[in-house]
N, C-alpha and C positions, 0 to 999 in steps of 0.2 A: 705227828702221831707218836704214841708211846710204843715201847718195845716188849710189851707183855706177850707171851706165846699164845694165849687164848683171848685175843681181842676181838670182840664183836664189831660189826660195822658202826662207824660214827654217824650220827644224825643230828639234826637241829629241828626243834619244834617251835611253833609260834605261840605256844601257850605259856602261862605261868604255872610252873610245876612245883608242887609241894611233895616231898619225898620223906616218908616216915619209916624208919627201920624198926620193925616190930620184933624180929628175932634174927640172930646170926649177924653176919656182916656182908657187905657188898661194896664193890668198888665202882666209882664213876671215873671213866677214862675221858679225858679232854684232849685238846690238841697237843699240849706239851706237858701235861701233868696227870696224876691220878690221885683221887681222894678216897680214902677208905672210911666207910661209915659203919658203925656198929649199933646194936640194939639201943634204942632210946635217942638216937641222933635224928635230927630233922634238917633237911636241906630245902632251900627255895632257889630255883634257877629259872632263867628265861633266856632263850636265844643262844644257848651255849652249845657248841659242837660237843656231843657227848655220846657215850655208850655205857651200858651197865653190865657188870660181870660179877658172878659169884665164883671166886677162885679158891674157896675153901672146900673142905669135904663135908661141911655141915649145911643143913637147910638154912635158907635165908627167906624171911617173910617181910615183904615191903608193901606199904600202902602208898599208892600214887594218886594225887588229886591234881587234875589238869584243868585249868580255868582258861576259857577263851580270852584272847587279848587282841588288841589292835596289832596287825602284822608289823614287824620291825623292818621288813624289806631287806634282810640279810641272806646271802647265799641262796640255797635251794632247800627251804624248810619242808618238813613233812606235816601237812595240815590234816590228814585223815579223810579228806573229802575234796571234791572239785572246788566247792565254795564253802569255806569254814564259817562264814557269816550267815 
């Protein structure tokens, strides 16, 4: 895990996630790295241990589109329901 002072809990989802940064900037913390995204950036991720944090003093607006997917069977994913299917 990374060493940022304001690190939210890491989680893993079973969805395919499209992340669109509309305004400001946001950081995606992963097991051993952090990626900073700014307005206009788009990220697609799946099954990654991750957490989101806005470490700036400015507002960040982010659009998330999560699409159901066949489970990868990794770790302890958060599915949002008892049965995601």
